[in-house]
mmCIF file of the C-alpha atoms, coordinates in Angstrom:
data_MODEL
# 
_entry.id   MODEL 
# 
loop_
_atom_site.group_PDB 
_atom_site.id 
_atom_site.type_symbol 
_atom_site.label_atom_id 
_atom_site.label_alt_id 
_atom_site.label_comp_id 
_atom_site.label_asym_id 
_atom_site.label_entity_id 
_atom_site.label_seq_id 
_atom_site.pdbx_PDB_ins_code 
_atom_site.Cartn_x 
_atom_site.Cartn_y 
_atom_site.Cartn_z 
_atom_site.occupancy 
_atom_site.B_iso_or_equiv 
_atom_site.pdbx_formal_charge 
_atom_site.auth_seq_id 
_atom_site.auth_comp_id 
_atom_site.auth_asym_id 
_atom_site.auth_atom_id 
_atom_site.pdbx_PDB_model_num 
ATOM 1  C CA . MET A 1 1  ? -60.769 45.431 -81.671 1.00 0.00 ? 1  MET A CA 1 
ATOM 2  C CA . ASP A 1 2  ? -58.146 45.412 -79.170 1.00 0.00 ? 2  ASP A CA 1 
ATOM 3  C CA . ILE A 1 3  ? -58.975 47.184 -76.044 1.00 0.00 ? 3  ILE A CA 1 
ATOM 4  C CA . SER A 1 4  ? -57.129 47.877 -72.962 1.00 0.00 ? 4  SER A CA 1 
ATOM 5  C CA . LEU A 1 5  ? -58.608 48.048 -69.369 1.00 0.00 ? 5  LEU A CA 1 
ATOM 6  C CA . SER A 1 6  ? -57.358 49.869 -66.307 1.00 0.00 ? 6  SER A CA 1 
ATOM 7  C CA . PRO A 1 7  ? -56.585 47.228 -63.799 1.00 0.00 ? 7  PRO A CA 1 
ATOM 8  C CA . ASP A 1 8  ? -59.615 48.751 -61.486 1.00 0.00 ? 8  ASP A CA 1 
ATOM 9  C CA . ASN A 1 9  ? -61.764 48.220 -64.388 1.00 0.00 ? 9  ASN A CA 1 
ATOM 10 C CA . GLU A 1 10 ? -60.660 44.832 -65.482 1.00 0.00 ? 10 GLU A CA 1 
ATOM 11 C CA . LYS A 1 11 ? -61.244 43.753 -61.557 1.00 0.00 ? 11 LYS A CA 1 
ATOM 12 C CA . PHE A 1 12 ? -64.534 45.213 -61.466 1.00 0.00 ? 12 PHE A CA 1 
ATOM 13 C CA . LEU A 1 13 ? -65.841 43.477 -64.797 1.00 0.00 ? 13 LEU A CA 1 
ATOM 14 C CA . GLN A 1 14 ? -64.180 39.920 -63.454 1.00 0.00 ? 14 GLN A CA 1 
ATOM 15 C CA . SER A 1 15 ? -65.885 40.261 -60.152 1.00 0.00 ? 15 SER A CA 1 
ATOM 16 C CA . GLN A 1 16 ? -69.038 40.578 -61.970 1.00 0.00 ? 16 GLN A CA 1 
ATOM 17 C CA . ILE A 1 17 ? -68.467 37.607 -63.836 1.00 0.00 ? 17 ILE A CA 1 
ATOM 18 C CA . ALA A 1 18 ? -67.435 35.590 -60.991 1.00 0.00 ? 18 ALA A CA 1 
ATOM 19 C CA . ALA A 1 19 ? -70.630 36.795 -59.207 1.00 0.00 ? 19 ALA A CA 1 
ATOM 20 C CA . GLY A 1 20 ? -72.652 35.135 -62.076 1.00 0.00 ? 20 GLY A CA 1 
ATOM 21 C CA . ILE A 1 21 ? -73.972 38.668 -63.223 1.00 0.00 ? 21 ILE A CA 1 
ATOM 22 C CA . TYR A 1 22 ? -72.250 38.133 -66.782 1.00 0.00 ? 22 TYR A CA 1 
ATOM 23 C CA . ASN A 1 23 ? -70.723 35.155 -68.547 1.00 0.00 ? 23 ASN A CA 1 
ATOM 24 C CA . SER A 1 24 ? -68.122 36.577 -70.346 1.00 0.00 ? 24 SER A CA 1 
ATOM 25 C CA . ILE A 1 25 ? -65.704 39.542 -70.240 1.00 0.00 ? 25 ILE A CA 1 
ATOM 26 C CA . ASN A 1 26 ? -67.466 40.687 -73.798 1.00 0.00 ? 26 ASN A CA 1 
ATOM 27 C CA . GLU A 1 27 ? -70.872 40.475 -72.142 1.00 0.00 ? 27 GLU A CA 1 
ATOM 28 C CA . ALA A 1 28 ? -69.873 42.390 -69.221 1.00 0.00 ? 28 ALA A CA 1 
ATOM 29 C CA . ILE A 1 29 ? -68.181 45.311 -71.625 1.00 0.00 ? 29 ILE A CA 1 
ATOM 30 C CA . ASN A 1 30 ? -71.195 45.333 -73.904 1.00 0.00 ? 30 ASN A CA 1 
ATOM 31 C CA . ALA A 1 31 ? -73.844 45.607 -70.928 1.00 0.00 ? 31 ALA A CA 1 
ATOM 32 C CA . THR A 1 32 ? -71.391 48.351 -69.165 1.00 0.00 ? 32 THR A CA 1 
ATOM 33 C CA . ILE A 1 33 ? -71.381 50.420 -72.520 1.00 0.00 ? 33 ILE A CA 1 
ATOM 34 C CA . SER A 1 34 ? -75.384 50.251 -73.261 1.00 0.00 ? 34 SER A CA 1 
ATOM 35 C CA . ILE A 1 35 ? -75.715 51.422 -69.755 1.00 0.00 ? 35 ILE A CA 1 
ATOM 36 C CA . ALA A 1 36 ? -73.495 54.294 -70.296 1.00 0.00 ? 36 ALA A CA 1 
ATOM 37 C CA . ILE A 1 37 ? -75.456 55.080 -73.418 1.00 0.00 ? 37 ILE A CA 1 
ATOM 38 C CA . SER A 1 38 ? -78.738 55.056 -71.851 1.00 0.00 ? 38 SER A CA 1 
ATOM 39 C CA . GLN A 1 39 ? -77.771 57.580 -69.263 1.00 0.00 ? 39 GLN A CA 1 
ATOM 40 C CA . ILE A 1 40 ? -76.174 59.645 -72.277 1.00 0.00 ? 40 ILE A CA 1 
ATOM 41 C CA . GLU A 1 41 ? -78.720 59.535 -74.647 1.00 0.00 ? 41 GLU A CA 1 
ATOM 42 C CA . ILE A 1 42 ? -82.066 61.341 -73.205 1.00 0.00 ? 42 ILE A CA 1 
ATOM 43 C CA . ALA A 1 43 ? -84.681 61.210 -75.767 1.00 0.00 ? 43 ALA A CA 1 
ATOM 44 C CA . PRO A 1 44 ? -86.173 65.006 -76.645 1.00 0.00 ? 44 PRO A CA 1 
ATOM 45 C CA . GLU A 1 45 ? -89.451 64.282 -75.088 1.00 0.00 ? 45 GLU A CA 1 
ATOM 46 C CA . GLU A 1 46 ? -88.092 63.105 -72.038 1.00 0.00 ? 46 GLU A CA 1 
ATOM 47 C CA . ILE A 1 47 ? -86.251 66.693 -72.016 1.00 0.00 ? 47 ILE A CA 1 
ATOM 48 C CA . ALA A 1 48 ? -89.185 68.335 -72.743 1.00 0.00 ? 48 ALA A CA 1 
ATOM 49 C CA . ASN A 1 49 ? -91.440 66.513 -69.812 1.00 0.00 ? 49 ASN A CA 1 
ATOM 50 C CA . LEU A 1 50 ? -88.874 67.325 -67.470 1.00 0.00 ? 50 LEU A CA 1 
ATOM 51 C CA . LYS A 1 51 ? -88.818 70.813 -68.421 1.00 0.00 ? 51 LYS A CA 1 
ATOM 52 C CA . ARG A 1 52 ? -92.429 70.846 -68.126 1.00 0.00 ? 52 ARG A CA 1 
ATOM 53 C CA . ASP A 1 53 ? -92.449 69.558 -64.708 1.00 0.00 ? 53 ASP A CA 1 
ATOM 54 C CA . ILE A 1 54 ? -89.957 71.877 -63.469 1.00 0.00 ? 54 ILE A CA 1 
ATOM 55 C CA . ALA A 1 55 ? -91.995 74.825 -64.719 1.00 0.00 ? 55 ALA A CA 1 
ATOM 56 C CA . VAL A 1 56 ? -95.053 73.297 -62.979 1.00 0.00 ? 56 VAL A CA 1 
ATOM 57 C CA . GLY A 1 57 ? -93.190 73.088 -59.842 1.00 0.00 ? 57 GLY A CA 1 
ATOM 58 C CA . MET A 1 58 ? -91.383 76.398 -59.911 1.00 0.00 ? 58 MET A CA 1 
ATOM 59 C CA . ASN A 1 59 ? -94.833 78.192 -60.813 1.00 0.00 ? 59 ASN A CA 1 
ATOM 60 C CA . ASP A 1 60 ? -96.149 76.115 -57.427 1.00 0.00 ? 60 ASP A CA 1 
ATOM 61 C CA . ILE A 1 61 ? -93.112 77.908 -55.761 1.00 0.00 ? 61 ILE A CA 1 
ATOM 62 C CA . LYS A 1 62 ? -93.807 81.260 -56.895 1.00 0.00 ? 62 LYS A CA 1 
ATOM 63 C CA . GLU A 1 63 ? -97.772 80.808 -56.015 1.00 0.00 ? 63 GLU A CA 1 
ATOM 64 C CA . GLY A 1 64 ? -96.831 79.592 -52.671 1.00 0.00 ? 64 GLY A CA 1 
ATOM 65 C CA . ARG A 1 65 ? -97.959 75.973 -53.042 1.00 0.00 ? 65 ARG A CA 1 
ATOM 66 C CA . VAL A 1 66 ? -95.388 74.669 -51.384 1.00 0.00 ? 66 VAL A CA 1 
ATOM 67 C CA . HIS A 1 67 ? -95.391 72.131 -48.194 1.00 0.00 ? 67 HIS A CA 1 
ATOM 68 C CA . ASP A 1 68 ? -92.724 71.803 -45.385 1.00 0.00 ? 68 ASP A CA 1 
ATOM 69 C CA . CYS A 1 69 ? -91.227 68.706 -45.624 1.00 0.00 ? 69 CYS A CA 1 
ATOM 70 C CA . MET A 1 70 ? -90.013 68.382 -41.876 1.00 0.00 ? 70 MET A CA 1 
ATOM 71 C CA . GLU A 1 71 ? -93.818 68.985 -40.919 1.00 0.00 ? 71 GLU A CA 1 
ATOM 72 C CA . PHE A 1 72 ? -94.780 66.411 -43.318 1.00 0.00 ? 72 PHE A CA 1 
ATOM 73 C CA . MET A 1 73 ? -92.269 63.993 -41.978 1.00 0.00 ? 73 MET A CA 1 
ATOM 74 C CA . ASP A 1 74 ? -93.551 64.894 -38.410 1.00 0.00 ? 74 ASP A CA 1 
ATOM 75 C CA . GLY A 1 75 ? -97.065 63.920 -39.234 1.00 0.00 ? 75 GLY A CA 1 
ATOM 76 C CA . LEU A 1 76 ? -95.931 60.894 -40.610 1.00 0.00 ? 76 LEU A CA 1 
ATOM 77 C CA . ILE A 1 77 ? -94.076 59.454 -37.477 1.00 0.00 ? 77 ILE A CA 1 
ATOM 78 C CA . ALA A 1 78 ? -97.061 60.967 -35.644 1.00 0.00 ? 78 ALA A CA 1 
ATOM 79 C CA . LYS A 1 79 ? -99.404 59.194 -37.405 1.00 0.00 ? 79 LYS A CA 1 
ATOM 80 C CA . TYR A 1 80 ? -97.790 55.659 -37.304 1.00 0.00 ? 80 TYR A CA 1 
ATOM 81 C CA . GLU A 1 81 ? -95.782 55.705 -33.809 1.00 0.00 ? 81 GLU A CA 1 
ATOM 82 C CA . GLU A 1 82 ? -96.893 53.393 -31.372 1.00 0.00 ? 82 GLU A CA 1 
ATOM 83 C CA . PRO A 1 83 ? -98.947 54.892 -28.292 1.00 0.00 ? 83 PRO A CA 1 
# 
């Protein structure tokens, strides 16, 4: 199989090889494609879990079970500030 890379993509992959992350252009391309595939493919159970977690969060909002993030952060800062 012959492929053509854009100059920017080739430069990126060559920099990864030069940094010792990959041993060859083939290894770098295969790893990059594997990463892209893993980002695209989400298992149905993961989607179901995300939908369930979102529904729980939305219900908490509707029921008023929310906290002010800034109030929480201010409390943490006050707790760990030096006197």
